[in-house]
N, C-alpha and C positions, 0 to 999 in steps of 0.2 A: 369294685371292679371284678368282673368274672374271670375265671381262669382262662377261658377262651380269649377274651379281650387282652389279658396280660400276655398271652402267647403271641397274639398278633402285633402288639406294640413292640415286643422284643425283636420282631422281624424288620422293623424300620431302621434303615441305616443312619448313622450319624453324618451330619453335613460335612464335617472335617474328613471323614473317611472317603466320601464321594469326591471331595475336592482333591484328595491325594491320588485318586485313581488316574493313571496315565491316560485312560480313555477320555477323561474330561479336559485334558490339556487343550485340544482344539477349541472347545467352547470357551475356556478361560481366555484364550488368545483372541478370539473373535469378539466376545461380548464383554470381557472384563470381569475381574473377580467379584466386584460388588453386585453386578447384575445377576451373575450365576448364583451367588449366595442367596439373593432375594428370591429367585425362582425356586431354588431347592427348598427354601423355608416355606414358600407357598405350597409346594407339593406335599411337604411333610404335614403341614397343617390340614390340608385336604384329606390326606391319608388318615390322620388321627380322627377327623370328623367322620369319615366313612366307618371307622372301627366303632366309634361311639353310637352312630345311628344305625348302621347296618350289620355290625359285628362281622365285617369282612374287609379285606384289603382291596383297593381299586385294582383293575386289571393291569394298569401301567406300572404297578409296583414290581412287576417282573423285569422291567427294563427302565431303570432310572435315567440312563443316558438318553434314550430315545424320548422319554417323557419330557426331560428338561430341554432337549433340542427342539422338540415340537413347540413347547411353550415359548421358548425364546424366539423362535422364528415367527410365531404368531404375534408376539408383542412387537416385533420389528416391522410389521406391516404398517403402512400408512393408514391413518384414520380416515383419510379421504380416498375412497375407492370408487372406481367407475361403476355406474349402475344404469339400467334402462328405466326411463321415466314412463311408466305405464299408468300413472295416477289419473290422467285426464286433465291435470292442471299443467298448462304449458310452462308457466314461470313459477315453479314450486320452490317456496322459500327453504324447505328442508333438503332440497336436492341441488342447491347452488344457484337457483334462480336463472337469470339469463346466461346463455352460452356466449362465449367470446367469438368474434369473427376471426378468421384465419389471419387477416392483416393485423389485428390487434395483438394476437398471440405472437406473431413474428416480431412486432415492434417491442413487446415486453421482453422477449428473449434477447433481442439485440441490445437493449439498454442494460441487461443483466450481465453482458459479456465484457463490459469495459466501464471505466469511470465516466460519469456524465455530469452535466451542470445542474445537479439537483438543487443545490443551494449556493450556486456561484453565478455572479453576474459578469459575463465576459466583457460587456461594454464598460462597466465601472471597475473591472479588475478587483472585485471584492466580493464579500459574502452577499448572497441574494436571499430570496425567500422561496421555499419549496412550493408554495401555492400559486406563485405568480403565473407560471406557464398555463396551467389549467384555468386559473381565474380569468386570464385575458381571453381565452377561448369562450368561456361561459358568458362573459360580458358581451362579446361580439355576437353570440348566438341569441341571447335573451334580451339584450338592450339594457341590462342592469349596469349600475355604476361601479359595483364591486361584487366579489363573490368569494366564497371559501368552501373548501371541501373537507368533510370530516368522515367518520367511520360509517354512519348510516343516517337516515332521515330523522330517526328518533334523537340522535345526538345533535343534529342541526336544530331541531325544535327546542331541545333543552338549552342549547347555547344561546339561541336568539332570544329566548324568554329571560334567561339569567342575565344576559348582557343589557337588555333594554327595559326590563320592568321589575327588578328586584324590590320586594316590599310594596309593590303596586298591584292594583286590581287589573285583571285581564278579563275583558268581557267576551263571552263566547256563548253561542246558542246551545241549549240543552240537547238538542238533537244532533250535535256534533261532538259530543264527549265520547270519542271513539276508543275502542280497544283493538289492537292488532296483535299478531303473534308475538310471543315473547313477553306477554303481560305488559306491553307498553300501553298505558292509559293516559289520556290527556290530563285528568285531574291529578294523577300521581306525578307526572312530569312537571305540572305547575308547582306542586309543593316542593319538589326537588330543586326547582329553579328559584325558589324563594318568592314566588308570585302568589297572589290571592285570587282564587277562581271566583268570578262573578258570572254565574250562569243566568241566562235570560230565556224568555219564551217558553215553549213547551216542546215535548218530544217531536211533534209533527208540524208545529207552526211557530215561526219567529218572524217578526216584522221590523222594519227600520225604527219604528218608535220604541221598540224594546231596547235597542242599543242606545238610542238618544236618552231614554229615561234612566238608563243605568249609569250614565256618565256622571262622575262627581270629581271632587278635587284630588282624589287618590287614584283615579283611573290612569293606567299606564299605557294600555294597548286595547285596540279592538281586534279580535282574532276570528279568522275564518278557517275551519277545518274541512277539507274535502273528504266526504265519506266514500272513499274509493273501493272499500271492500264490502259494502252493503248499501241498500237504498230503502227509503221510506216512501211508499206510494199511496195515492188516494187523496185524502183531504189534507194537503200539505201546503206550506208556504215557507220560503226561505229568502234570505237576502243575498244577492250575488256579490261577488268581490268588487265589481265596478261601483255598485250602489254604496257598498260599505266604504270604499275608498273616498267617494265623494262626501259621505258623511264625516269621515275622518278629517278631510280637509276643512270642512265647515267648523268642526269642533276643535281643530288643531291637535288631534290625537293620532299617532301612528297606527297603521293597520298592518297586521301580519297575516300571512296565509300559509297553511300547511297543505300542500297538494298531494301528500302521500306518495303514491307510485311514481308520478311524474312522467311527462312525455314532452318532447320538443317539437312534435309534428301533430297535425290534425289527423287523428286516426280515422275519422269519418270518411276521408278520401280513400281508405282501403276497406270500406265496408264494415268497420268496427265502431262501437259506441264512442262518441266524442268525449275526450278527457280535457280538462282545462290545462293550458300550457303556461309556463312561467312568463313567456313573452306577453301573453294576454294580460296576466295579472300585473306585470310591471308597467305595461302600457296604460292600464286602467288607473295606475297611481298607487298600487299597493306598495307599502314601504319595504317589506321584507318578505321574501318567498322562499320556502324550503320544499325540497322534494327528493325522492330517491334517485341515486345516481346509477342504479343497476337494473331495477325491475323492468321498466319499459325502455330504458336507454341501451341495455345490452352491455353495460360496463361491469367492472368489478364492484363488489359491495361498497357502497359509498352513499353519502348524503351531501346535499349542497344547500347553502343559504345564499340567495341572490338578493342583493341590496339595491333598492332604489332610494338613494340618499338625497332627500330634498325636504324643504319646509323645516319643521321643527325637528324632524328625525335626524337631520344632519348633525345636530349637537351631540348625538350619542354614537357617532361613527367610530371614534377611537375606542370606546368601550366594546362595541360589537366586534371590531376587528381583533382586538386583543383577546377577548374571551373565545373567539371562534378559531384561534390558531391551534392546530392539532400538533 
């Protein structure tokens, strides 16, 4: 250690001396002893690093009270801060996605001001289930027999696979093995759910016969994944959900569909590209449909699994309901 550095180190105050300084009393009262100590130790570590690297003290060492106050105030700021979305992407995942309508904001604020029947059944005068109110609305809108709401669509996909086909093969087109933001990949989710991925077809072409030929005694599901964040164009062929549902009925194998972004209205009526809706999938006979509850719906971040419980799929209803409870 050089003489110059030794001199600089000697100018650093002890944490205890700063804490005993009456000028620090307001900080201790506002932020608490532990938090102030942590900040002072951080500042001391940074000062020592500056001495080692630059052989000088940081400018703020002239006023430790102000340096600590600014750092504490900065740490107190919310991590969620308002910004302008100038990215060109309207529903930006990193910027909160869909904005809430004023009526939705008012409704949320209202239920936060008083106790509500979150898990209480007024008619039965006993405990209820927190999903029931929203599930009933989703069923009314989509035509599903049941529904559940979880953190996001990735969670919905994981739960419906884990609840319906653990240890079983799930047949899916190679061209639908998508990856979205946050490293969510269909093959990875399959493994986490305890399912065996059985990919069929090629990147650009998959036919009904590919699904039929893949079915064996260990087949648990036929799966369709909507590629909502990219498209393959040109020499392509794919099997739509209605055709796959018909094949599932013939082979007595449940069909599940991941719609990704999700929408409850026909966007083509507003001059936008058409996206498949849960209503269409359920009407076509798809057994279980998952989609985002916020991107195109304008709600808080959520995912939904809508269930059309019929045929052989009804036998796994209890498992799906249990595993899907958040």
